C-alpha positions as CSV (number, residue, x, y, z in Angstrom):
1,X,6.0,21.7,13.7
2,X,6.4,25.2,12.2
3,X,4.2,26.5,9.4
4,X,7.0,26.4,6.7
5,X,7.8,22.8,7.4
6,X,4.2,21.8,7.4
7,X,3.6,23.6,4.1
8,X,6.7,21.8,2.6
9,X,5.5,18.4,3.8
10,X,2.0,19.0,2.5
11,X,3.2,20.1,-0.9
12,X,5.6,17.1,-1.1
13,X,2.8,14.7,-0.4
14,X,0.5,16.2,-3.0
15,X,3.4,16.2,-5.5
16,X,4.2,12.6,-4.8
17,X,0.6,11.6,-5.1
18,X,0.4,13.5,-8.4
19,X,3.4,11.6,-9.9
20,X,1.9,8.3,-8.8
21,X,-1.4,9.0,-10.6
22,X,0.4,10.2,-13.7
23,X,2.5,7.0,-13.7
24,X,-0.5,4.8,-13.5
25,X,-2.3,6.7,-16.2
26,X,0.7,6.5,-18.5
27,X,0.9,2.7,-18.1
28,X,-2.7,2.4,-19.2
29,X,-2.5,4.6,-22.3
30,X,1.1,4.4,-23.5
31,X,3.3,1.4,-24.3
32,X,6.4,0.8,-22.2
33,X,9.4,2.8,-23.2
34,X,11.3,-0.4,-24.4
35,X,8.6,-0.8,-27.0
36,X,9.0,2.7,-28.4
37,X,10.8,2.6,-31.7
38,X,11.5,6.3,-32.1
39,X,13.3,7.2,-28.9
40,X,13.6,11.0,-29.6
41,X,14.6,13.4,-26.8
42,X,11.0,14.6,-26.4
43,X,9.7,11.1,-25.9
44,X,12.5,10.4,-23.4
45,X,11.6,13.5,-21.4
46,X,7.9,12.5,-21.4
47,X,8.6,9.0,-20.2
48,X,11.1,10.2,-17.6
49,X,8.7,12.7,-16.1
50,X,5.8,10.2,-16.1
51,X,8.0,7.3,-14.9
52,X,8.7,8.5,-11.3
53,X,5.7,6.7,-9.9
54,X,7.6,4.2,-7.9
55,X,9.9,6.7,-6.4
56,X,6.9,8.9,-5.6
57,X,5.3,6.0,-3.7
58,X,8.4,5.7,-1.6
59,X,8.5,9.4,-0.8
60,X,4.8,9.3,0.1
61,X,5.4,6.4,2.5
62,X,8.3,8.2,4.1
63,X,6.3,11.3,4.7
64,X,3.3,9.4,6.0
65,X,5.6,7.5,8.4
66,X,7.1,10.8,9.6
67,X,3.7,12.3,10.2
68,X,1.9,9.2,11.7
69,X,4.9,7.6,13.4
70,X,6.4,10.8,14.8
71,X,3.2,12.1,16.3
72,X,2.2,8.7,17.7
73,X,5.7,8.2,19.1
74,X,5.6,11.5,21.0
75,X,2.1,10.8,22.2
76,X,3.0,7.3,23.5
77,X,6.1,8.6,25.3
78,X,4.1,11.3,27.0
79,X,0.9,9.5,27.8
80,X,1.6,5.8,27.5
81,X,0.9,3.2,24.8
82,X,-2.7,3.1,23.6
83,X,-3.0,0.7,20.7
84,X,-6.8,0.7,20.3
85,X,-7.0,4.5,19.3
86,X,-4.0,4.0,17.1
87,X,-5.5,1.1,15.1
88,X,-8.9,2.7,15.1
89,X,-7.5,5.8,13.5
90,X,-5.5,3.8,11.0
91,X,-8.4,1.5,10.1
92,X,-10.8,4.4,9.6
93,X,-8.3,6.3,7.5
94,X,-7.8,3.3,5.1
95,X,-11.1,1.5,5.1
96,X,-13.2,4.7,4.4
97,X,-11.4,4.7,1.0
98,X,-10.7,1.0,0.5
99,X,-14.3,-0.4,0.8
100,X,-15.8,2.1,-1.8
101,X,-12.7,1.6,-4.1
102,X,-13.2,-2.2,-4.0
103,X,-16.9,-2.0,-4.7
104,X,-16.9,0.7,-7.3
105,X,-13.8,-0.7,-9.0
106,X,-15.3,-4.2,-9.2
107,X,-18.5,-2.8,-10.6
108,X,-16.7,-0.9,-13.3
109,X,-14.6,-3.9,-14.2
110,X,-17.8,-6.0,-14.5
111,X,-19.3,-3.4,-16.8
112,X,-16.1,-3.3,-18.9
113,X,-15.8,-7.1,-19.1
114,X,-19.4,-7.5,-20.4
115,X,-19.8,-4.5,-22.6
116,X,-16.4,-2.9,-23.4
117,X,-14.1,-5.9,-24.0
118,X,-13.8,-5.8,-27.8
119,X,-10.1,-5.0,-27.4
120,X,-9.8,-8.0,-25.0
121,X,-8.4,-5.7,-22.3
122,X,-10.1,-7.7,-19.6
123,X,-9.6,-11.2,-20.9
124,X,-6.1,-10.9,-22.6
125,X,-4.5,-8.1,-20.6
126,X,-0.9,-9.4,-21.1
127,X,-1.0,-8.6,-24.8
128,X,-0.5,-4.9,-23.9
129,X,2.9,-5.4,-22.4
130,X,2.6,-2.9,-19.6
131,X,3.4,-3.3,-15.9
132,X,0.0,-2.0,-14.8
133,X,-1.6,-5.0,-16.6
134,X,0.7,-7.8,-15.6
135,X,-2.1,-10.3,-15.0
136,X,-5.5,-11.2,-16.6
137,X,-8.1,-8.8,-15.1
138,X,-11.0,-11.2,-15.5
139,X,-9.2,-13.9,-13.5
140,X,-8.8,-11.4,-10.5
141,X,-12.5,-10.6,-10.1
142,X,-13.6,-13.4,-7.8
143,X,-14.7,-13.5,-4.2
144,X,-11.4,-14.8,-2.7
145,X,-9.5,-12.0,-4.4
146,X,-12.1,-9.5,-3.1
147,X,-11.9,-10.6,0.5
148,X,-8.1,-11.0,0.2
149,X,-7.9,-7.3,-0.7
150,X,-10.5,-6.4,2.0
151,X,-8.2,-7.9,4.6
152,X,-4.9,-6.4,3.2
153,X,-3.6,-9.7,1.6
154,X,-3.1,-8.3,-1.9
155,X,0.3,-9.2,-3.1
156,X,0.7,-11.7,-0.3
157,X,-2.0,-14.3,-0.5
158,X,-4.0,-12.9,-3.5
159,X,-3.5,-10.5,-6.4
160,X,-5.0,-7.1,-6.7
161,X,-8.7,-7.0,-7.3
162,X,-9.6,-6.6,-11.0
163,X,-7.7,-3.8,-12.8
164,X,-7.1,-1.9,-9.6
165,X,-3.3,-2.3,-9.5
166,X,-2.5,0.5,-7.0
167,X,-4.2,-1.6,-4.2
168,X,-0.8,-3.2,-3.5
169,X,0.3,0.0,-1.8
170,X,-2.5,-0.2,0.8
171,X,-1.4,-3.6,2.0
172,X,2.2,-2.3,2.4
173,X,1.0,0.7,4.3
174,X,-1.2,-1.4,6.7
175,X,1.5,-3.8,7.6
176,X,4.0,-1.0,8.1
177,X,1.6,0.4,10.6
178,X,1.4,-3.0,12.4
179,X,5.2,-3.3,12.5
180,X,5.5,0.2,13.9
181,X,2.9,-0.5,16.6
182,X,4.8,-3.6,17.8
183,X,8.2,-2.0,17.9
184,X,6.9,1.4,19.1
185,X,4.9,-0.1,21.9
186,X,7.8,-2.2,23.1
187,X,10.1,0.8,23.2
188,X,7.7,3.2,24.9
189,X,5.4,0.9,26.9
190,X,7.7,0.6,29.9
191,X,7.2,-3.2,30.1
192,X,10.8,-4.1,30.7
193,X,13.1,-6.4,28.8
194,X,10.5,-9.1,28.5
195,X,8.0,-6.8,26.8
196,X,10.7,-5.4,24.5
197,X,11.9,-8.9,23.4
198,X,8.4,-10.2,22.9
199,X,7.4,-7.2,20.7
200,X,10.6,-7.3,18.7
201,X,10.2,-11.1,18.2
202,X,6.6,-10.5,17.1
203,X,7.7,-7.7,14.7
204,X,10.5,-9.8,13.3
205,X,8.1,-12.7,12.7
206,X,5.7,-10.3,11.1
207,X,8.3,-9.0,8.7
208,X,9.8,-12.5,8.0
209,X,6.3,-13.9,7.4
210,X,5.6,-11.1,4.9
211,X,8.7,-12.2,2.9
212,X,7.5,-15.8,2.7
213,X,3.8,-15.0,2.0
214,X,2.5,-16.1,5.4
215,X,1.5,-12.9,7.0
216,X,-1.3,-14.5,9.0
217,X,1.1,-16.1,11.3
218,X,2.9,-12.8,11.8
219,X,-0.2,-11.1,13.0
220,X,-0.7,-13.9,15.5
221,X,2.9,-13.5,16.7
222,X,2.4,-9.8,17.2
223,X,-0.7,-10.3,19.2
224,X,1.1,-12.9,21.3
225,X,4.0,-10.5,22.0
226,X,1.6,-7.8,23.1
227,X,-0.3,-10.0,25.5
228,X,2.9,-11.4,27.1
229,X,4.1,-7.8,27.6
């Protein structure tokens, strides 16, 4: 990868991350645009520029997929499939951030719930009519939700922990990595048609299970396909 392309990709990732942060901040401090009575041009511009968070997340995922998937693909084609280093790298990248975020976020929510809840932000979150607070925060601060988020089940078997709404993106990222590993290993592992079909079946089951909120069975299917290959 030449230096100009790398600089462009790095700048794009930073810009995408910036728009994501701005979008989350806006949802916490401003009402949704549909609630604005005076829809002047200036307000429209502000809401437009701060409303690109969803698109920025997609851009960030695509760039991450290009960097992680592309490099891994070339490495597997040249040296063979090595799933353990792949998942070790992915897990260390995510969990070094996820675990502190869960603990610190829960601690801050507990402080807010007990000492800064005069506005009922934590116990009546829905009154604020914003997509970043689409559930009651205090109801999402229990141990099942904590462990669900720890094992990447937020948005699947549990909600996001407390007020930390951006956690949904980590679950998506993790399962994208799993699907890529199944399909990529099948295509580059040299295990023949049986391996290819098993991995693709496992990947399909993983994706289908995601849609029906039963991802646990998809993980088992992926492991089954890998062993048969």
